[in-house]
N, CA, C and O of each residue as an XYZ file, in Angstrom:
252
protein
N      70.065    -31.369     87.789
C      69.481    -32.642     88.155
C      69.602    -32.941     89.826
O      70.749    -32.594     90.108
N      69.176    -33.252     90.609
C      69.492    -33.651     92.168
C      70.047    -35.040     91.917
O      69.987    -35.574     90.810
N      70.708    -35.727     93.221
C      70.897    -37.228     93.340
C      69.926    -38.047     93.511
O      69.819    -39.200     93.093
N      68.856    -37.123     94.450
C      67.216    -38.126     94.902
C      66.741    -38.807     93.717
O      66.377    -39.983     93.739
N      66.742    -37.991     92.556
C      66.355    -38.307     91.268
C      67.097    -39.411     90.579
O      66.380    -40.049     89.807
N      68.379    -39.818     90.655
C      69.669    -40.455     90.312
C      68.946    -42.131     91.263
O      68.382    -43.178     90.947
N      69.406    -41.498     92.414
C      68.879    -42.474     93.465
C      67.343    -43.287     93.248
O      67.133    -44.486     93.431
N      66.450    -42.335     92.844
C      65.033    -43.368     92.730
C      64.963    -44.078     91.473
O      64.434    -45.183     91.352
N      65.571    -43.344     90.428
C      65.461    -43.789     88.879
C      66.404    -45.512     89.291
O      66.074    -46.670     89.036
N      67.438    -45.030     89.893
C      68.346    -46.553     89.968
C      67.593    -47.459     90.838
O      67.628    -48.639     90.490
N      66.965    -47.196     91.817
C      65.850    -47.770     92.623
C      64.692    -48.587     91.641
O      64.477    -49.799     91.658
N      64.144    -47.752     90.946
C      62.811    -48.272     90.168
C      63.638    -49.210     89.084
O      63.000    -50.117     88.549
N      64.998    -49.036     88.745
C      65.354    -49.931     87.869
C      65.645    -51.180     88.394
O      65.308    -52.206     87.803
N      66.109    -51.188     89.217
C      66.595    -52.564     90.061
C      65.344    -52.940     90.449
O      65.015    -54.111     90.265
N      64.502    -52.093     91.005
C      62.900    -52.807     91.602
C      62.176    -53.737     89.857
O      61.645    -54.847     89.821
N      62.377    -52.988     88.907
C      61.767    -53.562     87.721
C      62.260    -54.574     87.352
O      61.421    -55.309     86.830
N      63.754    -55.184     87.384
C      64.683    -55.799     87.170
C      64.408    -57.041     87.848
O      64.392    -58.156     87.325
N      64.138    -56.681     89.368
C      64.026    -58.371     89.835
C      62.543    -58.455     89.819
O      62.151    -59.546     90.233
N      61.773    -57.786     89.532
C      60.075    -58.238     89.267
C      60.061    -58.898     88.350
O      59.216    -59.793     88.317
N      60.915    -58.745     87.314
C      60.959    -59.170     85.987
C      61.564    -60.137     85.748
O      61.178    -60.706     84.727
N      62.858    -60.863     86.563
C      63.223    -61.946     86.646
C      62.491    -62.932     87.388
O      62.585    -64.147     87.218
N      61.686    -62.292     88.297
C      60.857    -63.168     89.263
C      59.370    -63.864     88.733
O      58.893    -64.965     89.003
N      58.746    -62.547     87.705
C      58.197    -63.239     86.889
C      58.179    -64.531     85.918
O      57.336    -65.412     85.754
N      59.228    -64.334     85.440
C      59.765    -65.300     84.159
C      60.264    -66.604     85.170
O      59.969    -67.696     84.684
N      60.846    -66.657     86.262
C      61.381    -67.647     86.897
C      60.111    -68.353     87.563
O      59.924    -69.569     87.527
N      59.301    -67.465     88.152
C      57.953    -68.355     88.900
C      58.486    -69.047     90.173
O      59.426    -68.630     90.849
N      57.814    -70.080     90.393
C      58.290    -70.392     91.705
C      59.578    -71.635     91.359
O      60.001    -72.233     92.348
N      60.047    -71.924     90.280
C      61.015    -73.005     90.076
C      62.135    -73.017     91.057
O      62.689    -73.995     91.559
N      62.342    -71.874     91.220
C      63.687    -71.267     92.252
C      63.472    -72.235     93.657
O      64.287    -73.030     94.126
N      62.341    -71.958     94.079
C      61.658    -72.085     95.425
C      61.844    -74.119     95.375
O      62.569    -74.856     96.044
N      61.010    -74.375     94.472
C      60.401    -76.094     94.541
C      62.053    -76.321     94.479
O      62.508    -77.075     95.339
N      62.882    -75.793     93.633
C      64.334    -76.513     93.801
C      65.254    -76.589     94.763
O      66.152    -77.427     94.831
N      65.021    -75.657     95.560
C      65.745    -75.123     96.650
C      65.091    -76.391     97.660
O      65.829    -76.949     98.473
N      63.801    -76.734     97.533
C      63.200    -77.855     98.506
C      63.441    -78.930     98.321
O      63.537    -79.773     99.212
N      63.616    -79.167     96.917
C      63.854    -80.512     96.616
C      65.677    -81.087     96.829
O      66.250    -82.169     96.960
N      66.015    -79.826     96.772
C      67.493    -80.160     96.918
C      67.649    -80.279     98.486
O      68.415    -81.127     98.943
N      66.988    -79.507     99.249
C      67.479    -79.821    100.584
C      67.132    -80.940    101.175
O      67.763    -81.411    102.120
N      65.990    -81.515    100.617
C      65.645    -82.895    100.951
C      66.674    -83.931    100.615
O      67.224    -84.731    101.372
N      66.860    -83.705     98.991
C      68.126    -84.992     98.760
C      69.437    -84.728     99.436
O      70.333    -85.569     99.358
N      69.643    -83.315    100.267
C      71.037    -83.468    100.951
C      70.499    -83.773    102.475
O      71.329    -84.259    103.244
N      69.074    -83.505    103.005
C      69.163    -84.397    104.058
C      69.048    -85.853    104.126
O      69.338    -86.411    105.184
N      68.521    -86.766    102.762
C      68.632    -88.207    102.856
C      70.018    -88.611    102.454
O      70.350    -89.789    102.588
N      70.776    -87.806    102.016
C      72.191    -87.993    101.758
C      72.539    -88.228    103.149
O      72.660    -89.319    103.705
N      72.708    -86.878    103.721
C      73.425    -87.258    105.100
C      72.631    -88.072    106.129
O      73.233    -88.229    107.191
N      71.583    -88.546    106.062
C      70.861    -89.551    107.141
C      71.209    -90.816    106.505
O      70.900    -91.705    107.298
N      71.804    -91.403    105.238
C      72.372    -92.540    104.599
C      73.796    -92.729    105.533
O      74.175    -93.754    106.099
N      74.494    -91.301    105.495
C      76.247    -91.475    105.758
C      75.946    -91.352    106.990
O      76.863    -91.811    107.670
N      75.104    -90.954    107.614
C      75.076    -91.073    109.126
C      74.900    -92.756    109.894
O      75.367    -93.208    110.940
N      73.898    -93.451    108.693
C      73.936    -94.523    109.324
C      74.812    -95.649    109.176
O      74.895    -96.779    109.657
N      75.714    -94.642    107.977
C      76.725    -95.904    107.704
C      78.038    -95.760    108.675
O      78.628    -96.755    109.095
N      78.331    -94.768    108.908
C      79.189    -93.941    110.081
C      78.740    -94.969    111.642
O      79.558    -95.591    112.320
N      77.190    -94.883    111.901
C      76.709    -95.548    113.059
C      76.894    -97.334    113.161
O      76.989    -98.115    114.107
N      76.888    -97.473    111.776
C      76.939    -99.186    111.662
C      78.406    -99.349    111.666
O      78.815   -100.503    111.803
N      79.335    -98.330    111.532
C      80.647    -98.451    111.388
C      81.383    -98.598    112.994
O      82.368    -99.162    113.470
N      80.504    -97.916    113.378
C      80.618    -97.801    114.955
C      80.313    -98.804    116.100
O      80.326    -98.740    117.330
N      80.053    -99.686    115.243
C      78.762   -100.690    116.277
C      80.138   -101.752    116.247
O      80.771   -102.284    117.159
N      80.292   -101.793    114.583
C      81.346   -102.853    114.163
C      82.922   -102.583    115.240
O      83.493   -103.572    115.700
N      83.069   -102.188    115.317
C      84.459   -101.431    115.989
C      84.478   -100.683    117.587
O      84.478    -99.482    117.861
N      84.493   -101.796    118.438
C      84.433   -100.839    119.900
C      85.360   -100.796    120.468
O      85.491   -101.046    121.666
N      86.413   -100.377    119.492
C      87.954    -99.687    120.404
C      88.119    -98.544    119.739
O      89.206    -98.042    119.455
N      86.556    -97.917    119.363
C      86.904    -96.674    118.883
C      86.781    -95.468    119.894
O      85.910    -95.659    120.742
N      87.394    -94.380    119.988
C      86.737    -93.352    121.021
C      85.852    -92.762    120.380
O      85.792    -92.435    119.195
N      84.943    -92.600    121.485
C      83.433    -91.990    121.285
C      83.247    -90.740    121.635
O      82.136    -90.223    121.510
């Protein structure tokens, strides 16, 4: 048995496993990443607004 047969078998196994996982998960992972990204964006924007409000109240800060 040559090494190419081993590598092709390993590649086929990995490819089938990945497609099996993708078919079962579907687009749930993609949608959850998008939702998590928007949640992080709005959280960061809210914190940035709080920092800007604090900077306006205290004019003695280094900017």
